[in-house]
C-alpha positions in Angstrom: 31.6 -81.9 38.5 35.3 -82.0 38.0 37.1 -78.7 37.2 36.8 -78.0 33.5 39.6 -77.7 31.1 40.0 -74.7 28.8 42.6 -75.5 26.1 40.3 -74.8 23.2 42.9 -74.8 20.5 43.5 -78.5 21.1 40.0 -79.7 20.2 39.0 -80.9 16.8 35.6 -82.0 15.6 36.9 -85.4 14.3 38.7 -86.6 17.4 36.9 -84.6 20.2 33.5 -83.9 18.7 33.9 -80.1 19.0 35.9 -77.3 17.3 36.3 -73.6 18.0 36.2 -71.0 15.2 37.2 -67.7 16.9 36.1 -64.4 15.3 34.1 -66.3 12.7 31.6 -63.4 12.3 32.6 -60.0 11.0 31.3 -56.9 12.6 28.5 -56.3 10.1 27.3 -60.0 10.3 27.4 -59.9 14.1 25.5 -56.7 14.2 22.8 -58.0 11.8 22.4 -61.2 13.9 22.3 -59.1 17.1 19.4 -57.0 15.7 17.5 -60.1 14.6 17.9 -61.8 18.0 15.0 -60.7 20.1 13.1 -62.5 22.8 9.8 -61.7 24.6 10.4 -60.5 28.2 11.0 -63.3 30.7 11.7 -65.9 28.0 15.0 -67.9 28.3 14.9 -69.1 24.7 12.9 -69.3 21.5 12.5 -71.8 18.8 12.8 -69.9 15.5 10.5 -70.7 12.6 11.2 -70.3 8.9 10.3 -67.0 7.4 11.8 -64.8 10.2 14.5 -63.4 8.0 17.3 -65.3 9.7 18.3 -67.5 6.7 19.9 -64.6 4.8 22.2 -63.8 7.7 23.9 -67.1 8.0 26.8 -66.8 5.5 29.5 -67.4 8.1 27.8 -70.4 9.8 26.8 -71.9 6.5 30.4 -71.8 5.3 31.7 -73.5 8.5 29.0 -76.2 8.3 29.8 -76.9 4.6 33.5 -77.2 5.4 32.7 -79.9 8.0 29.7 -81.7 6.6 30.1 -81.1 2.8 28.3 -78.8 0.4 24.9 -80.4 1.0 24.8 -79.1 4.6 22.0 -76.7 5.4 20.4 -75.4 8.6 17.5 -77.5 9.7 16.6 -75.9 13.1 17.4 -72.6 14.9 17.1 -71.7 18.6 17.9 -68.4 20.4 19.1 -68.8 24.0 19.4 -65.9 26.3 20.9 -66.4 29.8 21.4 -63.4 32.0 20.9 -62.2 35.6 17.1 -62.6 35.4 17.2 -65.9 33.5 20.1 -67.9 35.0 19.3 -71.6 34.6 21.2 -74.9 34.5 20.9 -77.8 32.2 22.3 -81.3 33.1 24.3 -83.6 31.0 22.4 -84.9 28.0 22.5 -85.9 24.3 20.4 -84.0 21.8 18.1 -86.6 20.3 15.2 -84.8 18.6 14.8 -82.9 15.4 12.3 -80.3 14.3 9.9 -81.1 11.5 7.2 -79.4 9.4 4.6 -82.1 10.1 4.1 -85.5 11.6 4.0 -88.6 9.4 4.1 -92.3 10.2 7.6 -93.2 9.2 9.5 -96.2 10.5 12.2 -95.4 13.0 10.8 -92.0 14.0 9.1 -91.8 17.4 8.7 -89.9 20.7 6.7 -87.3 18.9 6.1 -84.0 20.7 5.0 -80.5 19.9 7.0 -77.7 21.4 6.1 -74.0 20.9 3.8 -75.2 18.1 6.7 -77.0 16.3 6.6 -80.8 15.7 9.6 -82.7 17.1 10.5 -86.4 16.8 13.4 -88.7 17.7 14.9 -90.1 14.5 17.1 -93.1 14.0 20.3 -92.4 15.9 22.6 -92.7 12.8 20.9 -89.7 11.4 21.7 -87.7 14.5 25.3 -88.9 14.4 25.7 -87.2 11.0 24.4 -83.9 12.2 26.3 -80.9 13.4 25.4 -78.1 15.8 26.8 -74.6 15.6 26.7 -72.2 18.6 27.0 -68.6 17.3 28.0 -66.4 20.2 26.4 -63.0 20.2 27.9 -62.2 23.7 31.0 -63.4 25.5 30.8 -66.7 27.4 33.6 -66.6 29.9 34.4 -69.1 32.7 32.0 -67.4 35.1 29.2 -66.9 32.5 27.9 -70.4 31.9 29.9 -71.6 28.9 28.8 -74.8 27.2 30.3 -77.8 28.9 31.1 -80.9 26.9 32.6 -84.4 27.4 35.2 -84.6 24.6 35.0 -87.8 22.6 31.5 -88.8 23.9 30.1 -88.4 20.4 31.7 -91.8 19.6 29.8 -93.6 22.3 26.6 -94.0 20.3 23.2 -93.7 22.0 23.9 -93.5 25.7 21.3 -94.9 28.1 20.0 -92.2 30.4 21.1 -94.0 33.6 24.7 -94.2 32.2 25.0 -90.5 31.4 26.0 -89.2 34.9 28.7 -91.8 35.3 30.3 -91.1 32.0 30.3 -87.4 32.6 31.8 -87.9 36.1 34.6 -90.2 34.8 35.8 -87.8 32.1 37.3 -84.3 32.3 34.7 -81.8 31.2 35.6 -79.1 28.8 34.4 -75.5 28.9 33.7 -74.0 25.5 34.7 -70.4 26.2 33.8 -67.8 23.6 34.0 -64.1 22.7 31.2 -62.4 20.8 31.5 -63.4 17.1 33.0 -66.8 17.9 31.4 -70.1 16.7 31.6 -73.5 18.4 30.8 -76.5 16.2 30.1 -79.8 17.9 28.7 -83.2 17.0 25.1 -83.1 17.8 25.3 -86.3 19.9 28.1 -85.1 22.2 27.3 -85.1 25.9 26.9 -81.5 26.9 25.6 -79.4 29.8 25.3 -75.8 31.1 25.7 -74.7 34.7 24.2 -71.6 36.2 26.5 -68.6 35.7 28.4 -67.7 38.9 28.8 -64.1 37.7 25.9 -63.8 35.3 25.9 -61.3 32.4 24.0 -61.4 29.2 25.0 -64.5 27.2 23.0 -64.9 24.0 23.6 -67.9 21.7 22.1 -68.6 18.3 22.1 -72.4 18.2 21.9 -73.9 14.7 21.4 -77.6 13.7 22.8 -78.6 10.3 22.3 -81.8 8.3 23.3 -82.9 4.8 20.6 -85.7 4.8 17.2 -85.8 3.2 14.4 -87.3 5.3 12.5 -90.4 4.3 8.8 -91.0 3.9 7.8 -87.4 3.0 9.1 -86.0 6.3 10.5 -82.5 6.0 13.0 -80.6 8.1 11.6 -77.5 9.7 14.4 -75.5 8.3 15.4 -71.9 8.9 
């Protein structure tokens, strides 16, 4: 992989597909999310279901999402990721293509149905994904040696990228490392190419990852929600 760039202030969601919001969480909000962010021992991540008390703690992320997607934006999925010395994994270049739903229904355009951790997932029509936004709420720092999210700026404008073409696209473009301090939020287009390497100097790196949409789903389908 080429050496990543780090000039965070030059990125914008519209042109690059990602935008940095430093110190987006105040101390009280960060502390509340920190207390709510627990994982079972040995687990690298957790899909969070509605009713866990998280929704009331998302004032800052909700405001950012509304400023980027409009007032109808709401969180439709939440995941907690915890990378540290004992759980130091890598994730290759990919696009996020599935959404979390309350139940499965036979609706045209929705397929590749799966159940992960008891939660129904499906791949929706790609235009719906292109209108979605992902926020990464950093509960710990993500420095250059602690596995920051890597993105390919501008790749959100390439549409649905065929799996065999992803490595070549990532190789031909300069990757960008989304460095963050605790309390920072990175917003990115949900279809952007992204990856995460193993940390070279691992320390705890917890991220609350929130998917936002302003769309209603067709055919009686319901977002899982938060």
